[in-house]
VEXGUNU-149084 format. One line per field, with one value per residue (C-alpha): residue number from 1; residue in three letters; x, y, z. Coordinates in steps of 0.2 Angstrom, whole numbers, plus 2048, in hexadecimal, padded with zeros to 3 digits. Each point is the difference from the previous one (the first is absolute). Last residue first. Layout:
N
k c(NUM / ...)
r c(ALA / ...)
east c(X / ...)
north c(Y / ...)
up c(Z / ...)
***
This chain:
451
k c(451 / 450 / 449 / 448 / 447 / 446 / 445 / 444 / 443 / 442 / 441 / 440 / 439 / 438 / 437 / 436 / 435 / 434 / 433 / 432 / 431 / 430 / 429 / 428 / 427 / 426 / 425 / 424 / 423 / 422 / 421 / 420 / 419 / 418 / 417 / 416 / 415 / 414 / 413 / 412 / 411 / 410 / 409 / 408 / 407 / 406 / 405 / 404 / 403 / 402 / 401 / 400 / 399 / 398 / 397 / 396 / 395 / 394 / 393 / 392 / 391 / 390 / 389 / 388 / 387 / 386 / 385 / 384 / 383 / 382 / 381 / 380 / 379 / 378 / 377 / 376 / 375 / 374 / 373 / 372 / 371 / 370 / 369 / 368 / 367 / 366 / 365 / 364 / 363 / 362 / 361 / 360 / 359 / 358 / 357 / 356 / 355 / 354 / 353 / 352 / 351 / 350 / 349 / 348 / 347 / 346 / 345 / 344 / 343 / 342 / 341 / 340 / 339 / 338 / 337 / 336 / 335 / 334 / 333 / 332 / 331 / 330 / 329 / 328 / 327 / 326 / 325 / 324 / 323 / 322 / 321 / 320 / 319 / 318 / 317 / 316 / 315 / 314 / 313 / 312 / 311 / 310 / 309 / 308 / 307 / 306 / 305 / 304 / 303 / 302 / 301 / 300 / 299 / 298 / 297 / 296 / 295 / 294 / 293 / 292 / 291 / 290 / 289 / 288 / 287 / 286 / 285 / 284 / 283 / 282 / 281 / 280 / 279 / 278 / 277 / 276 / 275 / 274 / 273 / 272 / 271 / 270 / 269 / 268 / 267 / 266 / 265 / 264 / 263 / 262 / 261 / 260 / 259 / 258 / 257 / 256 / 255 / 254 / 253 / 252 / 251 / 250 / 249 / 248 / 247 / 246 / 245 / 244 / 243 / 242 / 241 / 240 / 239 / 238 / 237 / 236 / 235 / 234 / 233 / 232 / 231 / 230 / 229 / 228 / 227 / 226 / 225 / 224 / 223 / 222 / 221 / 220 / 219 / 218 / 217 / 216 / 215 / 214 / 213 / 212 / 211 / 210 / 209 / 208 / 207 / 206 / 205 / 204 / 203 / 202 / 201 / 200 / 199 / 198 / 197 / 196 / 195 / 194 / 193 / 192 / 191 / 190 / 189 / 188 / 187 / 186 / 185 / 184 / 183 / 182 / 181 / 180 / 179 / 178 / 177 / 176 / 175 / 174 / 173 / 172 / 171 / 170 / 169 / 168 / 167 / 166 / 165 / 164 / 163 / 162 / 161 / 160 / 159 / 158 / 157 / 156 / 155 / 154 / 153 / 152 / 151 / 150 / 149 / 148 / 147 / 146 / 145 / 144 / 143 / 142 / 141 / 140 / 139 / 138 / 137 / 136 / 135 / 134 / 133 / 132 / 131 / 130 / 129 / 128 / 127 / 126 / 125 / 124 / 123 / 122 / 121 / 120 / 119 / 118 / 117 / 116 / 115 / 114 / 113 / 112 / 111 / 110 / 109 / 108 / 107 / 106 / 105 / 104 / 103 / 102 / 101 / 100 / 99 / 98 / 97 / 96 / 95 / 94 / 93 / 92 / 91 / 90 / 89 / 88 / 87 / 86 / 85 / 84 / 83 / 82 / 81 / 80 / 79 / 78 / 77 / 76 / 75 / 74 / 73 / 72 / 71 / 70 / 69 / 68 / 67 / 66 / 65 / 64 / 63 / 62 / 61 / 60 / 59 / 58 / 57 / 56 / 55 / 54 / 53 / 52 / 51 / 50 / 49 / 48 / 47 / 46 / 45 / 44 / 43 / 42 / 41 / 40 / 39 / 38 / 37 / 36 / 35 / 34 / 33 / 32 / 31 / 30 / 29 / 28 / 27 / 26 / 25 / 24 / 23 / 22 / 21 / 20 / 19 / 18 / 17 / 16 / 15 / 14 / 13 / 12 / 11 / 10 / 9 / 8 / 7 / 6 / 5 / 4 / 3 / 2 / 1)
r c(HIS / LEU / PRO / ALA / LYS / ARG / LEU / GLU / ASN / VAL / GLN / LYS / ALA / THR / VAL / PRO / GLN / GLY / HIS / ASN / GLY / TRP / ALA / THR / ARG / ILE / TYR / THR / VAL / VAL / ALA / ALA / LEU / ASP / THR / ASP / ASN / LEU / GLU / GLN / ALA / PHE / PRO / PRO / MET / GLY / TYR / PRO / GLU / PRO / ASN / ARG / ARG / THR / GLY / PRO / PRO / PHE / GLY / GLY / ASN / LEU / VAL / ILE / ARG / ILE / PRO / ASN / VAL / ALA / SER / ASP / MET / GLU / ILE / SER / GLN / ASN / HIS / ALA / LEU / PRO / PRO / TYR / HIS / GLN / LEU / HIS / GLY / GLU / GLY / HIS / GLU / GLY / HIS / CYS / THR / ALA / CYS / LYS / ALA / MET / TYR / ILE / ARG / GLN / GLY / ASN / GLU / PHE / VAL / ALA / PRO / LYS / VAL / THR / ALA / SER / PRO / GLY / THR / LYS / ARG / GLY / PRO / ASP / ASN / ASP / PRO / LEU / THR / LYS / LEU / TYR / VAL / ALA / MET / ALA / LYS / VAL / ASP / ASP / ASP / SER / MET / TYR / GLN / LEU / SER / HIS / TYR / THR / VAL / GLU / ALA / MET / PRO / GLY / TYR / VAL / ALA / GLY / ARG / ASP / SER / ILE / GLY / ALA / GLN / LEU / LEU / ASP / VAL / ILE / ASP / LYS / ILE / SER / TRP / ASP / GLY / LEU / GLY / GLY / ASP / LYS / ASP / SER / THR / LEU / SER / PRO / ALA / TYR / TRP / ASN / GLN / VAL / PRO / ILE / LEU / GLY / GLY / ALA / PHE / GLN / GLU / SER / LYS / SER / SER / GLY / GLY / LEU / LEU / ASN / ILE / LYS / THR / HIS / CYS / MET / SER / CYS / HIS / GLY / LEU / GLY / GLU / VAL / LEU / TYR / ALA / GLY / ARG / ASN / TRP / GLU / VAL / SER / ARG / SER / PRO / ASN / PRO / GLN / PHE / GLU / GLY / GLU / ARG / PHE / TYR / LEU / SER / ARG / TRP / GLY / LEU / LEU / LEU / GLU / ARG / GLN / ASN / PHE / PRO / PHE / ARG / LEU / ASP / LEU / LYS / ARG / SER / PRO / GLN / HIS / VAL / PRO / GLU / VAL / SER / GLN / LEU / TYR / ALA / PHE / ILE / ALA / ASP / SER / ASP / GLU / ARG / THR / VAL / LYS / THR / TYR / ALA / ALA / ILE / PRO / MET / VAL / PRO / TYR / ILE / LEU / LYS / GLY / ASP / PRO / SER / LYS / GLY / THR / ARG / MET / MET / LYS / PHE / PHE / GLU / ASP / ALA / THR / TRP / LYS / GLY / ILE / GLY / TYR / GLU / LYS / ASP / SER / SER / ILE / ASN / PRO / THR / TYR / PHE / THR / GLY / PHE / PRO / THR / GLU / MET / ALA / LEU / GLY / GLY / GLY / PHE / THR / LYS / GLY / ARG / PRO / ALA / THR / HIS / CYS / ALA / VAL / CYS / ASP / GLY / ALA / ARG / ALA / LEU / TYR / GLU / GLY / ARG / LYS / VAL / ILE / GLU / PRO / ARG / THR / ASP / PRO / GLY / ALA / PRO / ALA / ALA / ALA / GLU / ALA / ALA / HIS / ALA / ALA / ALA / ILE / PHE / PRO / SER / ARG / PRO / ALA / LEU / ALA / ALA / LEU / THR / PHE / MET / ALA / GLY / VAL / ALA / LEU / SER / VAL / THR / ILE / ARG / ARG / ALA / ALA / ARG / ALA / ALA / ARG / PRO / MET / ARG / HIS / VAL / SER / SER / ILE / SER / VAL / SER / SER / PHE / SER / LEU / THR / LYS / MET)
east c(DC7 / 7F0 / 7FB / 7F1 / 7F0 / 7F8 / 806 / 7F6 / 7F1 / 800 / 800 / 7F2 / 7F6 / 800 / 807 / 7F8 / 809 / 809 / 7F9 / 7FF / 7F3 / 7FC / 7FD / 807 / 810 / 7FB / 7EF / 808 / 80C / 7F2 / 7F6 / 80F / 802 / 7EE / 800 / 810 / 7FC / 804 / 806 / 80E / 808 / 7FD / 812 / 803 / 809 / 80E / 805 / 813 / 80B / 811 / 7FA / 80E / 80D / 7F6 / 7F4 / 7FA / 7EE / 7F6 / 7F5 / 7EF / 7FE / 7EF / 7FD / 812 / 7FF / 7F0 / 806 / 811 / 7F9 / 7F3 / 80A / 7F8 / 805 / 7F2 / 806 / 813 / 7FA / 7F7 / 7F1 / 7F7 / 80A / 809 / 80F / 7FF / 810 / 803 / 7F3 / 7EE / 7F8 / 7F3 / 7F8 / 7EE / 7FC / 813 / 80F / 803 / 7EE / 7F9 / 808 / 7F7 / 7EE / 7FE / 80A / 7F5 / 7F0 / 807 / 806 / 7EF / 7F8 / 80B / 7FD / 7EE / 800 / 809 / 80F / 802 / 812 / 804 / 803 / 810 / 811 / 807 / 80F / 808 / 810 / 805 / 812 / 7FF / 811 / 80C / 803 / 7F9 / 80B / 80F / 7FC / 7FB / 810 / 80A / 7F5 / 805 / 812 / 800 / 7F7 / 80E / 7FB / 7FD / 7ED / 802 / 809 / 7FB / 7EF / 7FC / 804 / 7F7 / 7F1 / 800 / 7FF / 7F2 / 7F8 / 803 / 7F4 / 7F5 / 7FE / 803 / 810 / 806 / 80F / 80B / 80E / 7F7 / 7EE / 806 / 80B / 7F2 / 7F4 / 80C / 804 / 7ED / 7F6 / 7F4 / 809 / 807 / 7F8 / 7EF / 7F4 / 80B / 80C / 811 / 809 / 803 / 7F2 / 7FB / 809 / 7F2 / 802 / 7FD / 811 / 803 / 804 / 7FF / 7F1 / 804 / 802 / 804 / 812 / 807 / 7F2 / 807 / 811 / 7F8 / 804 / 80A / 7FD / 7FC / 7EE / 7FE / 803 / 7F6 / 80A / 7FF / 809 / 810 / 7FE / 805 / 812 / 805 / 812 / 7FD / 7EF / 7FB / 810 / 809 / 7F0 / 7FF / 812 / 7FC / 7F1 / 80B / 80E / 7F3 / 7FB / 806 / 811 / 7F7 / 80B / 807 / 7FE / 80E / 7FF / 7FA / 7F0 / 7F6 / 7EE / 7FF / 812 / 801 / 7F1 / 807 / 811 / 7F6 / 7FD / 812 / 7FB / 7F7 / 7F6 / 7F1 / 7FF / 7FC / 7FA / 80A / 806 / 80F / 80E / 801 / 80F / 80D / 801 / 80F / 7F8 / 80E / 7FC / 7FE / 80F / 801 / 7EE / 804 / 80E / 7F6 / 7F2 / 80D / 808 / 7F0 / 7FB / 810 / 800 / 7EF / 7F0 / 7F7 / 803 / 7F5 / 7F0 / 801 / 809 / 7F0 / 805 / 7F2 / 808 / 80A / 812 / 80A / 80F / 811 / 80A / 800 / 7ED / 7F7 / 7F3 / 80C / 801 / 7FD / 80A / 80E / 7FF / 802 / 80E / 80A / 7FD / 808 / 7F7 / 808 / 7F4 / 7F0 / 7F8 / 802 / 813 / 806 / 7F2 / 7FD / 7ED / 7F8 / 7F8 / 7F4 / 7ED / 7F7 / 7F6 / 7F0 / 7F8 / 7F9 / 7F0 / 80B / 803 / 80E / 809 / 80C / 810 / 80C / 80D / 7FE / 7FB / 7FE / 7F0 / 7F1 / 7F6 / 80D / 80B / 806 / 7EF / 7FC / 812 / 803 / 7F2 / 808 / 7FF / 809 / 80D / 803 / 801 / 80C / 80A / 801 / 806 / 80D / 806 / 801 / 809 / 80E / 802 / 7FE / 7FE / 80C / 806 / 801 / 7F7 / 80C / 7F6 / 7F0 / 805 / 804 / 7EE / 7F9 / 80A / 7F4 / 7F2 / 7EF / 7FF / 7F9 / 801 / 7F5 / 802 / 7F2 / 808 / 7F5 / 808 / 7F5 / 80D / 800 / 7EF / 7F7 / 7EE / 7FF / 7F5 / 7F1 / 809 / 7F7 / 804 / 80A / 7F2 / 7F8 / 80F / 804 / 7EE / 7FE / 811 / 7FF / 7F2 / 7EE / 7F8 / 7F9 / 7F9 / 803 / 805 / 80F / 80F / 7FE / 7F0 / 7F4 / 7F3 / 7F4 / 7F2 / 7FD / 7EF)
north c(0F0 / 7F7 / 801 / 80A / 7F7 / 804 / 811 / 803 / 7F7 / 80B / 810 / 7FA / 7FB / 812 / 80A / 80D / 810 / 802 / 80C / 7F5 / 807 / 7EE / 7F9 / 806 / 7F7 / 7F1 / 7FE / 802 / 7F2 / 7F6 / 804 / 7FD / 7EF / 7FC / 806 / 7F7 / 7F0 / 7FB / 7F0 / 7FC / 811 / 802 / 7FE / 7FE / 80E / 7FB / 802 / 802 / 7F5 / 808 / 811 / 80A / 7F5 / 800 / 7F4 / 80A / 805 / 7F2 / 7FE / 802 / 7FE / 808 / 80A / 806 / 804 / 80A / 80A / 804 / 805 / 80C / 80F / 811 / 7FB / 7FB / 7EF / 805 / 80F / 7F6 / 80A / 7F0 / 7F0 / 7FE / 7F6 / 7ED / 7FA / 80F / 804 / 7F8 / 80A / 80E / 7FC / 802 / 7EE / 7FC / 7FD / 7ED / 7FA / 80D / 7FA / 7F1 / 800 / 812 / 806 / 7F5 / 808 / 811 / 7FF / 7FA / 80E / 80D / 7F9 / 800 / 811 / 807 / 809 / 813 / 804 / 805 / 812 / 809 / 802 / 80F / 802 / 811 / 7FB / 7F5 / 7FB / 800 / 803 / 7F2 / 804 / 7EF / 7F7 / 807 / 7FB / 7EF / 7FD / 806 / 7F3 / 7F2 / 805 / 802 / 7EF / 7F7 / 7F8 / 7EE / 801 / 80C / 7F4 / 7EF / 7FF / 812 / 802 / 7F0 / 806 / 810 / 7F7 / 7F4 / 805 / 80D / 802 / 80E / 80F / 7F8 / 7F9 / 7F1 / 7FC / 800 / 80C / 80B / 7FF / 802 / 80F / 809 / 7FD / 806 / 810 / 803 / 801 / 80F / 807 / 7EF / 800 / 7FC / 80D / 808 / 805 / 802 / 7F6 / 7ED / 7FD / 7EF / 7F2 / 7F9 / 7EE / 7FA / 7F8 / 805 / 812 / 805 / 80C / 810 / 80A / 812 / 7FC / 80C / 807 / 811 / 7F9 / 7F7 / 7EE / 7F6 / 7F1 / 809 / 7FD / 807 / 7F8 / 806 / 801 / 7F4 / 7F1 / 807 / 80E / 7F5 / 7FF / 7F9 / 806 / 811 / 809 / 7F5 / 7FC / 811 / 809 / 7F6 / 804 / 812 / 800 / 7F8 / 80C / 80E / 80C / 811 / 7F9 / 7F6 / 7F2 / 7FD / 7EF / 7FD / 805 / 7FB / 807 / 7F3 / 803 / 80B / 7FE / 7EF / 7FA / 808 / 7F7 / 7F0 / 7FF / 7FB / 7EF / 7FA / 7F1 / 80C / 802 / 7F2 / 7F3 / 7FB / 7EE / 804 / 7F4 / 7F4 / 802 / 7F3 / 7F2 / 7FD / 807 / 806 / 7FF / 811 / 80A / 80B / 805 / 805 / 80C / 807 / 805 / 808 / 809 / 807 / 806 / 80A / 807 / 807 / 7FB / 80F / 7F8 / 7F2 / 80A / 804 / 7EF / 7F7 / 7F0 / 7FD / 810 / 7F7 / 802 / 809 / 7F6 / 807 / 7F0 / 802 / 802 / 810 / 808 / 80E / 7FF / 7ED / 7FB / 80B / 7F8 / 7EF / 805 / 808 / 7F1 / 7F6 / 7F3 / 7EF / 7F7 / 808 / 7F1 / 7F5 / 7FD / 806 / 7F9 / 80B / 800 / 80E / 7F5 / 80A / 802 / 7FA / 80C / 7FC / 80A / 812 / 7FF / 7F8 / 7EF / 7FD / 7F0 / 7FC / 7FA / 806 / 7F6 / 80B / 7F1 / 7F0 / 7FC / 7F8 / 80F / 80C / 80A / 812 / 809 / 7F9 / 7FF / 813 / 804 / 811 / 7FB / 7F0 / 809 / 80D / 7F4 / 7F5 / 80F / 804 / 7EE / 802 / 810 / 7F9 / 7F1 / 80A / 7FA / 810 / 7FC / 804 / 811 / 808 / 810 / 80F / 80D / 7F9 / 800 / 812 / 803 / 7F5 / 80A / 80E / 7F6 / 7FD / 7EE / 7FD / 7EE / 7F0 / 802 / 7FD / 7FC / 7FA / 7F6 / 7FB / 7FD / 7FF / 7FE / 804 / 804 / 810 / 80A / 7FC / 802 / 7F6 / 7EE / 7FB / 7FF / 7F0 / 7F5 / 7FB / 7FE / 7EE / 7FB / 806 / 800 / 7FC / 802 / 80F / 80F / 813 / 80F / 80B / 809 / 802 / 7F7 / 80D / 7F3 / 7F2 / 7F9 / 7EE / 7FA)
up c(376 / 7FC / 7EE / 7FC / 7FC / 811 / 7FE / 7F0 / 807 / 810 / 7F5 / 7F5 / 810 / 804 / 80F / 80A / 805 / 811 / 80D / 80F / 80C / 808 / 7EF / 7EF / 7FC / 80B / 7F6 / 7EF / 804 / 805 / 7F0 / 7F4 / 808 / 7FD / 7EE / 7FB / 808 / 812 / 807 / 7F5 / 800 / 813 / 806 / 813 / 809 / 80C / 812 / 802 / 80A / 802 / 803 / 808 / 7F8 / 7F0 / 7F7 / 7F1 / 7FF / 7F9 / 7F1 / 7F8 / 7EE / 7FB / 80F / 800 / 7EE / 801 / 80F / 7F7 / 7EF / 806 / 7FB / 806 / 812 / 80D / 805 / 801 / 80B / 80D / 807 / 804 / 7FB / 810 / 802 / 803 / 808 / 80B / 805 / 7FD / 7F2 / 802 / 7EF / 808 / 802 / 804 / 7F5 / 805 / 803 / 7F5 / 7F0 / 7F9 / 804 / 806 / 7F0 / 7F5 / 806 / 800 / 7EE / 7FB / 809 / 7F8 / 7EF / 802 / 807 / 7F1 / 807 / 803 / 806 / 811 / 802 / 7FA / 807 / 7F8 / 7F5 / 7FF / 809 / 7F1 / 802 / 813 / 806 / 807 / 812 / 807 / 7F4 / 808 / 812 / 7FA / 7F7 / 80F / 80B / 7F4 / 802 / 812 / 803 / 7F6 / 7EF / 800 / 7FE / 7F2 / 7F4 / 7FB / 808 / 800 / 7EE / 7FB / 80A / 7F6 / 7F0 / 806 / 810 / 80E / 80F / 806 / 80B / 811 / 7FA / 7F6 / 7F5 / 810 / 7FA / 7F3 / 807 / 812 / 7FC / 7F7 / 80E / 80D / 7F7 / 800 / 7F0 / 7FE / 7F0 / 7FA / 7EF / 7F8 / 806 / 80D / 7F3 / 80A / 7F2 / 7FF / 7F3 / 7FC / 7F6 / 7F5 / 7FA / 7EE / 7FF / 7EE / 804 / 813 / 801 / 808 / 811 / 804 / 805 / 7F2 / 7F6 / 7FE / 7FC / 7F1 / 7FD / 7F3 / 7F5 / 7F1 / 800 / 812 / 811 / 80E / 810 / 80F / 7F8 / 7FA / 80D / 80E / 7F9 / 812 / 7FD / 7F8 / 805 / 80E / 808 / 7FE / 805 / 810 / 804 / 7FD / 80B / 80E / 7FE / 802 / 7F3 / 7FB / 7FA / 7F2 / 7FC / 7EF / 7F8 / 7F3 / 7EE / 7EF / 7FA / 7F6 / 7FA / 7F0 / 7F9 / 806 / 7F6 / 7F0 / 803 / 803 / 7EE / 7FD / 809 / 7F1 / 806 / 803 / 7ED / 7FD / 80D / 80F / 805 / 80B / 800 / 80E / 80D / 7FF / 80E / 80C / 810 / 80C / 812 / 809 / 805 / 7F1 / 802 / 812 / 7FB / 7F2 / 80C / 80C / 7F1 / 7FA / 812 / 802 / 7EF / 804 / 7F7 / 7F6 / 7EF / 807 / 7FE / 7EE / 7FC / 806 / 7F8 / 7F4 / 7F9 / 7F3 / 803 / 7F2 / 7FB / 804 / 802 / 813 / 800 / 7FF / 80C / 805 / 813 / 802 / 7F2 / 805 / 811 / 7F9 / 7F5 / 80E / 80C / 7F3 / 7F5 / 7FC / 80B / 7F9 / 7FA / 7F0 / 7FF / 811 / 80B / 80E / 7FE / 7F6 / 7F3 / 7F5 / 801 / 7F1 / 7F5 / 7F7 / 7F3 / 7FD / 80B / 80E / 806 / 80C / 800 / 80F / 7F9 / 80D / 809 / 80F / 80B / 7F6 / 7F7 / 805 / 7FB / 7F9 / 80B / 7FB / 802 / 812 / 805 / 7FE / 80C / 805 / 813 / 7FC / 7F5 / 80D / 80F / 7F7 / 7FC / 812 / 804 / 7F2 / 807 / 812 / 7FA / 7F7 / 7EE / 7F7 / 7EE / 7F3 / 7F9 / 811 / 803 / 803 / 7F7 / 806 / 812 / 7FF / 7F9 / 80E / 80D / 7FE / 809 / 7FB / 7FE / 811 / 807 / 7FC / 7EE / 7F4 / 7EF / 7F2 / 7F3 / 7F2 / 7F2 / 7EE / 7F8 / 7F0 / 7FE / 809 / 7F4 / 80B / 811 / 80E / 7FA / 80F / 80E / 7FB / 7FC / 812 / 805 / 7FA / 806 / 813 / 804 / 805 / 7EF / 7F7 / 808 / 7FD / 807 / 7FC / 80A / 804 / 805 / 806 / 804 / 7FB / 80A / 804 / 7FE)
***
């Protein structure tokens, strides 16, 4: 049985790629039920130079057509996963139209191709940058925070201009953006003023002079351009998140996948991960600590595998320094499980899982990570292990791991009671300290739609 891991970035399992996973990660902000632009910028060179401010003042009105700028913008757009949101299944690249279901209605991603009527072909570099910095469209409309405006405001002018230059170079798609289908009162953009007063602070990323250039680069990518907190921070009823809970993990609304902690918390975070393990997971999709599935697999497939080694390492360096949000937490002993449940789970595990993951959960690296002492198995939330056993899946096929090994689904083979038993077994055997799961929990996720 394949384990789940720290997935940025989020961990889950759907189908092999690219389309089924595209919509998965985008519904991470509860109130974010509209959409404008999902344009992350992950630059291959350092943005922390004073000249960036001078460049901003002298920035051209139109796109910079120099080949090296366009190429750099392509890197940024690809690393930012723009295509995954702004390309509908079987649709044209950057033509928009991807439907995203939320608790408040459906929004459709806009056309951001170079088309002058329906895309952003008439925009200027100034207008594009203003949108990134202020979270407002050129006509002054407030952008719904499904675009991570609180993160993208940190993007430098240099990076914004490069992305704009690339988008202006792509083929125009002559099709209108679909209107948002939101319920009242969420279709009233004016209400976003309240959200912005609580959760939006305009301003470019400011490096920490006491930290290294590499650390600051990683902070810029993770906090701003990579917008990792969108998934890895618990979302409240207002569609915002508490600063004190940043990167501490949370359930992704609607998708029913849990994005684990990225903090130094050794119970569920990255406290005892090596830099190499983090880099491998982000860039290759597999590491000695686990593999990515579902929403995180989509991020790795479309984005992170194409990032430079230096950028991915910088992100890992920064992530390793995130403080434990709950330093008082203590790792407890293994949970007490009814003997009959434990024995049933052990029987099923030995019959269906041990061949790949080992009789004692030791795994077979790297394709079958260990289940024993695996943080993603032991987390308070049992959503991910239940879903991966139900639905199976593949890590993404990447340049470093082009032929990934898969996990078969067991939804048709195991009833709710048996599936709960085997998940309970792997969460409590071999010294694991996860809590048992119930047949009711399994049934609720069995009925949940796949995202």
